[in-house]
N, C-alpha and C positions, 0 to 999 in steps of 0.2 A: 905211904904216907900219901893220902888222895890231892887234886888243887882242887878249891874251887872256881863255880863257873861264876864271874862278874856280869851283873848285867848292867848294861850302858841304860843311865837315865832315861840319855832320846828320845829309846824307847817306849818306854811308858808315857813321855809325850807324847809323840804315834798315835800309839795307840786311844790312850783317847781324844787327841783330831780325829778320829778313823769311825770312834763310836761317836763323837758329837760332832759334828760334821757345821753341824747350822747355830748360830750365838743364839742363847739364851734368849733376848730378846727379841730374839727375831719367830722363833717358834712361841711367845709369851703372845706376840702379836698374831698369828697364824692363828695361834687359835681362837681371840679373841673378832676376828676377821669372819672364822665359821662362824663361831658363836651366834654372833648378828647376823649370819647369813640364813641361817636357822632359825633365827627371832620372826625375821624380816619375812620370809615363808610360812612362816606358822603364821605371823598377821594377813597374810595375802590371805592367807586361807580362809582364815576369820572374817577379814575384810569383803572376801566375797560371795562365803555365804548370809553373811548381813544384807548385804547388796542385793541378794536373791531373796531373801526375806522382803527385804523392802519394797521391790519389783513384784515378787506374790500379793504381797496385803497391797500395794497401790492396783494394781490387777484388781483384787475382789472389792473395793472401792469404787471402781471405775462400773464392773462389772454390775456391780450393783448398780449404784449410783443412774445408768443405760435403764435397767429392769424395772427401776423406779418414775422413769420417767415414762417408760414404754407406760409404764398402766396409770399414772395419770393424765395420760397424753392420750390413751387409753378411753379413761372416765371424763375428760375431757370429748370429745367424741359424740364419743354415749350423749351427755347433758346437749351438745349443740344440735345434737338428731333429733332430740326429746322437743327443744324449745321450736325447733323449726318442722319438726310435725303439729307442734299445739299449735303456730301462730298461724301452719297452711289449715289445719281443720277450721281454726276461729276465722278466718275469711271464707276458705265454704262455707261456712253457718251467717257468716253477716250475707257474705251479698245472694245466700236463702233468703234470709229473712229482706233486702234489697227488691228479690222476683217478688218477694210474697204482696211487699208493699204497691210496688207498681201495680201490681195485675187492681190490686181492689180502687186504688186508685182511675183505674179505665175502667172498672166497674160500677162506681161511683161516676163516671163522665158520661155513661151510657143510662143511667138514670136518671142523671138530672134533667130539670126542667128545658124548656125549646131554648136557647138562648138570647138575651134579652138585654138591650144597650151597655147596661153594668157592669152584663156578664160576658161582652165581646171586649169590653174594656178590660176588665180582669183576666183574661183570657188574650190579652196580647201580652200584660205585663206580668203572665206566667211565665210567656215564650220568654219575654227578655230577664227574666232571673232565671232560668236555666229549668224551672220546675217544672216544666211538662215536654214530650217527646219532638223531640225536633224532623222534619220528613223535607226533601229536595236531593237537590243533585251540587256535589262540590267537590272537595280535590281531600285525597287522604296525601301523607309529609311519612313515609315509610322510614327508618332511623334505626341503623344495626347497626354491635361492636364492628370494628375492622377480622377480620378473619386474615390480612396481613398486616405489615407494619409497614407501615407509613412515612416519606420521606423525614418528616421531624419525630418519630418515635425513639432514636436509640437505643433499641432493646426493648424500653420499658411497655409490653404488652396494657399496662392500666393507661397508658396514653390513649389509647386505640378506644377505649370503649365512650359508649356516649353517657356524657353526663346530662344532669340535671338542665344544665343550660343551656345546654341545646335542645331539651323539648321544651324549655322557653322559649328560647327563639323561635322554633319551628309556630308555638301556639301565638306569639305576638304577633307572625308574618302575617299567619293567618288572622287575624284580627285584624290586621293592618289591612290588607288586600281587598277585607269587604265578609268576613265569613258572618252568619249571623247567628250561629253555635256552633261549638268545639267543645270535641272528649278526647279523651286520649285512651287508648287501648278497652274500648268503653264509658268512661271511665266520665261524667258531663265537668266539663269544665264551666262553675260561676265566679261571682263575685267572693264567696267563701271561697276555694280551691286552694290547696298549697302543691305545688311540683317541690320535691326539696330532695336531699339526696342525706342516708344513712347508714354510713356504711360504704359495702360495692352495692346495696340496692336502691330504689331512686322510688318513692313514694307519690303518692298519686291523689286528691283527695285520702291521704293516711291509707294510701290500699299500696302496697309493695308489685310493680311488676316488674317485665325482664323484656329485653332483647327479645325480636326486634318490638317496639316502638311503632305505635301508627295511631300518628292525629290526622283527626279525620274534620274538619269541617264546611260547614252548607251554603255555597254561596253560588251565582252566577259567575260563570269566566273564573273560578277562585285559582284554577290549577298555575294557570299562564301568571296573572296578577299576582301571587304570591312568588313568582320566577323572576317579579322584578323590583323584589321586596329586598331592602337589605341586610336583612334576616336571611332570605335563602341565597344569598351571596355567604354570607357569612357560612352559612350549612357547606355551601360548595368548597367552601377552602378549607373548613375539615376535613372536608371528606378526602380532602387532593393532599393534605398533610399528613393526615394521623390513618389517613385510611375506613376511614368509618363509611359507613352505608347510607345513600342517602336515596330515597325514591321519591321522584312528584309524580300522582298517577291524578287523572280528572274519571269523575268515577260519574254516574248515571244516574242514582239512588243510591241512597244515602239517611240511616232510620238512628237519629240517634237518641238514647234513651238518657230521661228528665235526674238531674242533679236532686240527692237528697238532701233535701233542706230541712234543717230546724230553726223554725221562728227563735228568734231572740228578744227584741223587743219588743216588733209586731205581734198585735194580735187577729184573730178571728171577726169578720166584725158582720154579724145577720141581720139580714135582711132587713128588720124592724130600725131596728138601729140607724140602718142608714138610709130610709126615708124619713127619719127628725133632723 
């Protein structure tokens, strides 16, 4: 008769503990954390891909915008250059016409009969109106943009440019010093002349001028007399503070062209009408 072997119940419990040492709740929690980590990694990868796509699109838009701006600037530069060429051509044509008008006036003066008292008086009026050529001794005031910054420029190069008010000051100073005729870069100053700025350009008689600006006047002892005017002191102050170039030179012989005048209200009186 054989004797059966009995199994201790505690051994089964020990085996169960050995097989599943971790509590089921801990295992469930570990699986959840692992799942969340995997999902986070996937979301991170997707986010990086999305961010890369957004950056790439942004860069494409920026590059396209820069390219279009460059194209627009190129078109604007071309238009500006074309306008400059047209203005230069127009000014050149106007100067040629003015030279032709002056040549014809000189021919008319040479063909005119000898002067009579009335004509002599007319000649004096013509000189006062800047309608005739002026010659004689005088002085020139040369104004140039600043080559270096002055004490008050504060790094702004625009403060070193000659302004229309500077040229007006030079002209007024020459008149105050006793000048009988004044011209700026060959543009005769009359009662109808305008000295003004248009952007960075300075217009005299509606002609654009550039540095250096030569303001010439006819008169005796004009250089020394101009140096004593308040206008000359103002220009010297601008030269000291903003670096403008101001030169006052004496000239033994100057020739100033006549102004191109257009009669607005007056009319030419014929000799027969003048005798009546």
